C-alpha positions as CSV (number, residue, x, y, z in Angstrom):
1,X,107.8,85.5,93.0
2,X,107.7,86.4,97.0
3,X,105.1,89.0,95.9
4,X,103.0,86.6,93.8
5,X,103.4,84.1,96.6
6,X,102.2,86.1,99.2
7,X,99.3,88.1,96.9
8,X,98.3,85.7,94.7
9,X,98.7,82.4,95.7
10,X,97.9,82.3,99.2
11,X,95.6,85.5,98.6
12,X,96.7,87.3,101.7
13,X,94.6,90.0,99.9
14,X,90.9,88.3,100.7
15,X,92.0,90.3,104.2
16,X,90.2,93.4,102.8
17,X,87.6,91.6,101.6
18,X,86.4,89.5,98.6
19,X,83.9,90.3,95.6
20,X,82.4,88.4,92.6
21,X,84.0,87.9,89.6
22,X,82.0,90.2,87.5
23,X,82.8,93.0,90.1
24,X,84.5,94.9,87.5
25,X,81.8,95.0,84.8
26,X,79.4,95.3,86.9
27,X,80.3,98.2,89.6
28,X,83.8,99.4,88.6
29,X,83.4,100.0,84.9
30,X,80.2,101.8,85.6
31,X,81.4,104.0,88.4
32,X,84.1,105.3,86.8
33,X,82.7,106.4,83.4
34,X,79.3,107.5,85.0
35,X,77.5,108.9,82.0
36,X,80.4,108.3,79.4
37,X,79.6,104.4,79.7
38,X,77.4,104.4,76.8
39,X,79.5,105.9,74.7
40,X,82.3,103.5,75.7
41,X,80.2,100.7,75.2
42,X,78.9,101.8,71.7
43,X,82.9,102.8,70.8
44,X,83.9,99.4,71.7
45,X,81.0,98.2,69.2
46,X,82.1,100.5,66.6
47,X,85.9,99.4,66.9
48,X,84.9,95.8,67.0
49,X,82.5,95.4,64.2
50,X,83.4,98.1,61.6
51,X,86.2,100.1,60.4
52,X,86.8,103.5,61.7
53,X,89.0,106.6,60.5
54,X,91.6,106.7,63.1
55,X,95.2,107.8,63.0
56,X,97.0,104.3,64.0
57,X,93.8,101.4,64.3
58,X,96.7,99.1,65.5
59,X,98.2,101.4,68.3
60,X,93.8,101.5,69.2
61,X,93.7,98.1,69.0
62,X,96.5,97.4,71.5
63,X,95.0,99.9,74.1
64,X,91.8,98.4,73.9
65,X,93.6,94.4,73.7
66,X,95.4,95.9,77.2
67,X,92.4,97.3,79.0
68,X,90.9,94.2,78.3
69,X,93.3,91.6,79.2
70,X,94.1,93.6,83.0
71,X,90.3,93.8,83.7
72,X,90.4,89.8,82.4
73,X,93.9,89.3,85.1
74,X,92.3,91.6,87.8
75,X,88.5,89.9,87.9
76,X,90.8,86.5,88.4
77,X,91.8,87.9,91.8
78,X,89.4,87.3,94.7
79,X,90.2,91.1,95.9
80,X,88.9,93.6,94.0
81,X,88.8,97.6,94.1
82,X,87.5,100.1,91.9
83,X,90.7,102.2,91.9
84,X,92.6,99.5,90.1
85,X,91.1,100.4,87.5
86,X,92.4,104.1,87.2
87,X,95.5,103.5,84.7
88,X,93.1,102.1,82.2
89,X,90.5,105.2,82.0
90,X,93.0,106.8,79.4
91,X,92.8,103.9,77.2
92,X,88.8,103.8,78.1
93,X,88.6,107.8,77.4
94,X,89.5,107.2,73.7
95,X,86.5,104.9,73.2
96,X,84.3,107.0,74.7
97,X,85.8,109.6,72.0
98,X,85.9,108.0,69.4
99,X,81.8,107.1,69.6
100,X,81.2,110.6,70.2
101,X,83.1,111.7,67.2
102,X,82.0,108.9,65.1
103,X,77.8,109.8,66.0
104,X,78.5,113.3,65.4
105,X,77.0,114.9,62.6
106,X,78.8,118.1,60.5
107,X,77.2,121.3,60.7
108,X,75.0,122.1,57.7
109,X,76.1,124.5,55.2
110,X,72.8,125.6,53.9
111,X,71.9,126.4,57.5
112,X,70.0,130.2,56.8
113,X,66.9,129.4,58.7
114,X,65.6,131.9,61.2
115,X,66.3,130.3,64.1
116,X,70.4,129.9,64.0
117,X,72.2,127.5,66.3
118,X,73.3,129.0,69.6
119,X,76.7,129.7,70.4
120,X,76.7,126.3,72.3
121,X,75.6,124.4,69.7
122,X,77.9,125.9,67.1
123,X,80.9,125.5,70.0
124,X,80.0,121.8,70.0
125,X,79.6,121.0,66.3
126,X,83.0,123.0,65.4
127,X,85.2,122.9,68.1
128,X,84.4,119.5,69.5
129,X,82.8,117.9,66.6
130,X,80.1,116.2,68.9
131,X,76.4,116.8,69.1
132,X,75.2,119.2,72.1
133,X,73.1,116.3,73.9
134,X,76.2,114.0,73.7
135,X,77.9,117.0,75.3
136,X,75.3,117.8,77.8
137,X,75.1,114.1,78.9
138,X,78.9,114.0,79.4
139,X,78.7,117.0,81.5
140,X,76.3,115.8,83.6
141,X,79.0,113.9,85.4
142,X,80.7,117.0,86.5
143,X,78.3,118.3,89.1
144,X,78.9,114.9,91.5
145,X,82.7,114.9,90.6
146,X,82.9,118.3,91.8
147,X,81.1,117.3,95.0
148,X,83.3,114.8,95.9
149,X,86.3,116.0,94.7
150,X,85.7,119.2,96.7
151,X,83.2,119.1,99.4
152,X,82.7,115.0,100.3
153,X,84.9,114.0,103.1
154,X,86.1,117.4,103.7
155,X,87.0,116.8,107.3
156,X,89.5,114.5,106.4
157,X,91.1,117.2,104.7
158,X,91.0,120.0,107.1
159,X,91.9,118.3,110.2
160,X,95.6,118.0,108.8
161,X,95.3,121.4,108.0
162,X,94.0,122.6,111.3
163,X,96.4,120.7,113.5
164,X,99.4,122.4,111.7
165,X,98.1,125.8,112.2
166,X,97.5,125.2,115.7
167,X,99.3,127.6,118.5
168,X,100.8,127.0,120.5
169,X,101.5,123.4,118.6
170,X,99.5,120.2,119.0
171,X,102.0,118.1,120.9
172,X,100.0,114.8,120.5
173,X,97.1,113.6,118.4
174,X,95.4,110.0,117.4
175,X,93.2,109.1,114.6
176,X,90.3,107.0,115.5
177,X,89.3,106.2,112.0
178,X,90.0,103.6,109.1
179,X,93.1,103.3,108.3
180,X,94.8,106.1,105.7
181,X,91.6,107.9,105.8
182,X,93.5,111.0,106.2
183,X,96.6,112.8,104.3
184,X,98.6,112.4,107.6
185,X,101.9,114.2,107.6
186,X,101.0,115.1,103.7
187,X,98.1,117.5,105.1
188,X,100.1,118.1,108.7
189,X,103.6,119.0,108.2
190,X,104.1,119.1,111.8
191,X,107.6,116.9,112.2
192,X,107.4,117.8,116.1
193,X,104.6,115.3,116.4
194,X,106.7,112.4,114.6
195,X,108.0,109.7,117.6
196,X,111.1,110.0,119.1
197,X,113.1,107.6,121.1
198,X,111.8,107.2,124.0
199,X,109.1,109.3,123.6
200,X,106.7,106.9,122.3
201,X,104.3,108.2,119.3
202,X,103.1,111.5,119.8
203,X,100.8,111.0,116.5
204,X,99.1,107.5,115.5
205,X,96.0,106.2,113.6
206,X,94.5,103.3,113.5
207,X,96.5,100.8,110.8
208,X,95.3,98.0,109.5
209,X,98.6,95.9,107.8
210,X,98.1,93.0,106.4
211,X,99.0,89.8,108.4
212,X,101.7,88.9,106.2
213,X,103.9,87.4,109.6
214,X,100.9,85.1,110.5
215,X,100.2,84.1,107.2
216,X,104.3,83.0,106.4
217,X,104.5,81.6,110.2
218,X,101.3,79.1,108.6
219,X,103.2,78.3,105.6
220,X,106.5,77.7,108.4
221,X,104.3,75.5,110.1
222,X,102.9,73.7,107.1
223,X,106.2,73.0,105.6
224,X,107.6,71.8,109.4
225,X,104.8,69.3,109.4
226,X,105.3,68.1,105.9
227,X,109.1,67.4,107.0
228,X,108.0,65.6,110.2
229,X,105.6,63.8,108.6
230,X,108.2,62.3,105.7
231,X,110.7,62.3,108.4
232,X,108.4,59.6,110.5
233,X,107.5,58.1,107.2
234,X,111.4,57.0,106.7
235,X,111.7,55.7,110.3
236,X,108.7,53.6,109.9
237,X,109.9,52.2,106.3
238,X,113.2,51.6,108.4
239,X,111.8,49.6,111.1
240,X,109.7,47.5,108.8
241,X,112.7,46.8,106.0
242,X,115.2,46.8,108.8
243,X,117.8,49.7,107.0
244,X,120.4,51.5,108.5
245,X,120.3,55.0,108.8
246,X,123.4,56.9,107.0
């Protein structure tokens, strides 16, 4: 209850920004699925309008229901981040796969023309069960994925590794950049930088903790104000009615 009160009722997450209600539909899901988005929408359409041949249609419907319900609930909260949808990706990929398989065409048994299909085409049709054009469209998301995971923001990974490897060891370091931008000790592996009693912080970074204590103090102040108002109202009623305090 305390978690829901602080994060939902008091909306302390607004400290990190607020987004429109359509954020996950207009930005979050397209960002996560990239070139798979058309197949995801087609898979959802096929599941809703046509009977599909899957092993367990009830299980697939349950996954889709949980996915849709989670997105709706998250959309009601003011603070939104596309990474909150990461746990839903496997379920969304099932709809992508459903669309790719349903839209595929089986290889023709009488294809004896002079221009035989390429190895890539045969692999897509026989092994993956999808069209080569669809496979190429899905694979188009690989170059940006490789760049973003292996090269973009590479400094955040190289700097902690450099600190770990320096000889003599780095005695103190400070990261003047947005909080949680580096792997910290998961990348530095430098126990000698841990703060010790009486020596202060040997390694530090800019923090961005939510103002929990400030919000709680406001809540406590509001409660005290209400109690004072009730006490004053009670005393005023006693004066007018000459009641006796017990």
